[in-house]
C-alpha positions in Angstrom: 16.4 71.7 -50.7 15.3 75.3 -51.2 13.3 74.3 -54.3 11.6 71.7 -52.2 10.5 74.2 -49.6 13.2 74.1 -46.9 14.9 77.0 -45.3 18.6 76.3 -45.5 21.6 77.7 -43.5 25.0 76.4 -44.3 27.6 76.9 -41.5 31.1 77.5 -42.7 34.5 78.3 -41.3 35.3 81.2 -43.6 33.1 83.2 -45.9 35.7 85.7 -47.2 35.5 84.3 -50.8 31.7 83.7 -51.0 29.2 85.9 -52.6 26.1 86.2 -50.4 23.6 86.0 -53.3 22.3 82.4 -52.9 18.7 81.4 -52.0 20.1 79.8 -48.9 22.2 81.5 -46.2 25.9 81.1 -45.5 26.6 81.4 -41.8 30.2 82.0 -40.8 31.0 80.4 -37.4 34.4 80.7 -35.7 36.5 77.6 -35.8 39.6 76.8 -33.8 42.2 74.2 -33.6 44.8 72.7 -36.0 43.7 71.6 -39.5 43.0 67.9 -38.6 41.2 68.8 -35.4 39.4 72.0 -36.3 36.1 72.5 -34.6 33.3 75.2 -34.5 32.9 77.5 -31.5 29.6 79.1 -30.7 27.5 76.8 -32.9 24.7 76.6 -30.3 23.1 79.9 -31.5 22.6 78.3 -35.0 21.6 74.9 -33.7 18.9 76.0 -31.2 16.8 77.5 -33.9 17.1 74.6 -36.3 14.6 71.8 -36.9 17.3 69.4 -38.0 21.1 69.6 -38.3 22.9 67.9 -41.2 26.5 66.8 -40.4 28.6 66.0 -43.5 31.5 63.5 -43.8 32.8 61.2 -41.0 35.9 60.7 -38.8 36.0 64.5 -38.3 36.3 66.4 -35.0 34.0 69.2 -36.2 31.2 66.6 -36.5 32.0 65.2 -33.0 31.7 68.7 -31.5 28.6 69.6 -33.5 26.9 66.3 -32.6 27.6 66.9 -28.9 26.1 70.4 -29.1 23.1 69.1 -30.9 22.4 66.3 -28.4 22.8 68.8 -25.5 20.2 71.1 -27.2 18.0 68.1 -28.2 18.2 69.1 -31.8 18.0 66.0 -34.1 20.8 65.5 -36.6 21.3 63.5 -39.7 24.7 62.1 -40.5 25.9 62.2 -44.1 29.0 59.9 -44.1 29.3 59.6 -47.9 30.2 55.9 -47.7 32.9 56.5 -45.0 31.6 53.7 -42.8 32.5 51.1 -45.4 34.6 48.3 -43.9 37.4 49.3 -46.4 37.6 52.7 -44.8 37.7 51.2 -41.3 40.8 49.2 -42.4 42.7 52.3 -43.4 44.6 53.5 -40.4 42.8 50.8 -38.5 44.5 51.3 -35.1 43.7 55.0 -35.1 40.1 54.5 -36.2 39.5 51.8 -33.6 40.4 54.3 -30.8 38.5 57.2 -32.5 35.5 54.9 -32.9 35.5 53.9 -29.2 36.0 57.4 -27.9 34.2 59.6 -30.3 32.5 58.3 -33.5 30.4 55.6 -31.9 28.6 58.1 -29.7 28.1 60.4 -32.7 26.6 57.6 -34.8 24.3 56.2 -32.1 23.0 59.6 -31.3 21.9 60.4 -34.9 18.2 60.8 -35.7 19.1 59.2 -39.0 22.0 58.3 -41.3 21.8 59.1 -45.0 22.9 56.5 -47.5 22.9 56.7 -51.3 21.6 53.2 -51.9 19.9 50.4 -49.9 23.0 48.3 -50.4 24.8 50.5 -47.9 22.5 49.7 -45.0 24.3 46.5 -44.1 27.4 48.6 -43.6 25.6 50.6 -40.9 24.2 47.5 -39.2 27.7 46.0 -39.2 29.0 48.9 -37.0 26.1 48.6 -34.6 23.8 51.3 -35.9 20.1 50.2 -35.7 18.4 53.5 -36.2 16.5 55.1 -39.1 18.1 55.4 -42.5 17.4 58.0 -45.2 18.1 56.6 -48.7 18.6 59.1 -51.5 21.3 59.2 -54.2 23.4 62.1 -55.2 21.8 64.4 -57.7 23.3 65.3 -61.1 23.3 68.4 -63.1 24.8 68.5 -66.6 24.7 71.2 -69.2 22.0 70.9 -71.8 24.6 70.5 -74.6 26.6 67.9 -72.7 26.2 64.7 -74.7 28.3 61.9 -76.2 29.6 62.5 -79.7 30.0 58.8 -80.4 33.6 58.6 -79.1 35.5 60.9 -81.5 38.5 61.0 -79.1 38.8 57.2 -79.2 40.0 57.0 -75.5 38.7 55.3 -72.4 38.4 58.0 -69.7 38.6 58.1 -65.9 38.1 61.3 -63.9 38.6 61.3 -60.1 41.0 61.6 -57.2 44.3 59.8 -57.6 43.9 57.3 -54.8 45.0 54.2 -56.7 43.9 51.6 -54.1 40.5 53.1 -53.4 39.8 54.0 -57.0 41.1 50.8 -58.5 43.6 52.5 -60.8 46.2 49.8 -60.2 43.6 47.1 -61.2 42.6 49.1 -64.3 46.2 49.3 -65.4 46.9 45.6 -64.8 43.8 44.9 -66.9 45.1 47.0 -69.7 48.4 45.1 -69.5 46.5 41.8 -70.0 45.0 42.9 -73.3 47.1 42.2 -76.4 49.0 45.3 -77.4 47.0 45.8 -80.6 43.7 45.6 -78.7 44.6 48.1 -75.9 42.6 51.4 -76.1 44.2 54.6 -75.1 43.3 55.4 -71.4 43.2 58.9 -70.1 43.3 59.5 -66.3 42.5 63.0 -65.1 42.2 64.4 -61.6 43.9 65.9 -58.6 46.7 64.2 -56.6 45.9 62.6 -53.3 48.7 61.7 -50.8 51.2 61.1 -53.6 48.9 58.7 -55.4 49.4 60.3 -58.8 53.2 59.6 -58.8 52.5 56.0 -57.8 50.2 55.7 -60.8 52.9 57.2 -63.0 55.4 54.7 -61.7 53.0 51.8 -62.2 52.5 52.9 -65.9 56.3 52.7 -66.3 56.6 49.3 -64.5 53.9 47.8 -66.7 55.3 49.3 -69.9 52.1 51.1 -70.7 53.4 54.6 -71.4 52.2 54.5 -75.1 48.7 53.6 -74.0 48.1 55.8 -70.9 47.9 59.6 -70.5 47.9 61.0 -67.0 46.5 64.5 -67.0 45.5 67.3 -64.7 42.1 67.7 -63.0 39.5 69.1 -65.4 36.5 71.3 -64.7 33.6 73.1 -66.4 33.5 73.0 -70.2 36.9 71.3 -70.4 35.5 68.4 -68.4 32.4 68.0 -70.5 34.3 68.2 -73.8 36.6 65.4 -72.5 33.6 63.3 -71.4 31.7 63.9 -74.6 34.5 62.7 -76.9 35.4 59.6 -74.9 34.9 56.2 -76.5 34.0 55.0 -73.0 34.2 55.9 -69.4 35.4 53.7 -66.5 35.1 53.9 -62.8 36.8 50.8 -61.4 36.8 51.5 -57.7 37.3 48.8 -55.0 34.8 50.6 -52.9 33.0 53.9 -53.4 30.7 56.3 -51.7 29.0 57.4 -54.9 31.1 58.2 -57.9 30.0 61.6 -59.3 32.0 61.5 -62.5 30.6 58.1 -63.4 27.1 59.5 -62.9 27.9 62.4 -65.2 29.3 60.2 -67.9 26.2 57.9 -67.9 23.9 61.0 -67.9 25.8 62.3 -70.9 25.2 59.0 -72.7 28.8 57.7 -72.6 29.3 53.9 -72.5 30.4 53.3 -68.9 32.3 50.5 -67.2 31.9 50.0 -63.4 32.7 47.6 -60.6 30.2 46.3 -57.9 30.2 49.2 -55.5 26.6 50.3 -54.6 26.2 52.8 -57.4 27.7 50.3 -59.9 25.2 47.7 -58.8 22.4 50.3 -59.1 23.4 51.1 -62.7 23.7 47.4 -63.5 20.2 46.8 -62.1 18.9 49.4 -64.5 20.9 47.9 -67.4 22.6 51.3 -67.7 26.3 50.4 -67.6 28.7 47.4 -68.0 29.5 46.0 -64.6 32.4 43.5 -64.0 34.3 42.2 -60.9 37.0 44.5 -59.6 39.9 42.3 -60.8 42.4 42.7 -63.7 40.7 39.8 -65.5 37.3 41.2 -65.0 38.2 44.7 -66.1 40.1 43.4 -69.1 36.9 41.7 -70.3 34.9 44.8 -69.3 37.0 47.0 -71.5 36.2 44.8 -74.5 32.5 44.8 -73.6 32.1 48.6 -73.0 33.8 49.4 -76.3 31.4 47.0 -78.2 27.8 47.4 -79.2 26.8 46.3 -75.7 28.3 49.4 -74.2 26.5 51.6 -76.6 23.1 49.9 -76.0 23.5 50.3 -72.2 24.6 53.9 -72.6 21.4 54.7 -74.6 19.3 53.5 -71.6 21.6 55.0 -69.0 21.1 58.6 -70.1 17.3 58.3 -69.7 17.5 56.4 -66.4 19.7 59.0 -64.7 17.7 62.0 -66.0 14.5 60.3 -64.7 15.8 59.4 -61.2 18.8 61.5 -60.3 17.8 65.1 -60.7 18.6 67.3 -57.7 15.0 68.3 -57.3 13.9 64.7 -57.1 16.6 63.8 -54.7 15.9 66.8 -52.4 12.1 66.0 -52.3 12.9 62.4 -51.4 15.4 63.4 -48.7 13.1 65.9 -47.1 10.1 63.6 -47.2 12.0 60.8 -45.4 13.5 63.1 -42.8 10.1 64.7 -42.0 8.6 61.2 -41.6 11.4 60.1 -39.2 11.2 63.3 -37.1 7.4 63.1 -36.8 7.4 59.5 -35.3 
């Protein structure tokens, strides 16, 4: 955003571990309340001098409070829900979310100057919840090291990197797909990432139940050069989510030139539309066939196109220019 000409202030709860040497400004604002209901106090001094406020995530009390303050001060705000208004998210803790929606979230959504989505396919989600206002469409950006590239698959494994939420990320479906393949045709699958609500142990148990221990490695989260080495040596990458806000690690894999297998969430459909990845239905049968295809010449051909497509369309500078241009147009109407 700074490269695109914006002056940016980022409000945070605690700046004790941040170095103040960025081209944007970190602004510590006092927050109160327990972890799940933490909210900013005294945000008005920052909002009243802003042209637009950007509120990240959804179903959070800090957004509810910030949105209320912005409306009181007549400062337009853009919501960044990151896919959190998908119907699948509504179904999680449905009773709680129904009450929260009626009392808090609905007012926040309807008061927004605009809502940011990554892809046009998400707009229907917003219309389904009753939002009829402007939409800003811009994908996430990607930034990969200059030397991050596919080495042709020297590791021989199919890689997944993400948060261990097996239902959301489709890890149960992926393992069931692996079980459908004849034993001699099963690739080694490596799953890396942080735990989420005990999901990692559930995946470990599912590997045992499906008798896949010899084919599946469950590892720690990986970052920095360790992550890029793991990506670069993969025979293929997979991101088999049932639903998805974006899927950063899949974008990184495609940008590095790795053959990639996806399911039909919005980014998966976007990649498929650019012939940049193998896309299959999010079922064991679909993913079993997808594993065969992504490890074939088809996967390599799509990977060759995908690298160029992402480097052309998903740089952070291009994304920021698009976001700012759309918001300026909306606010000038």
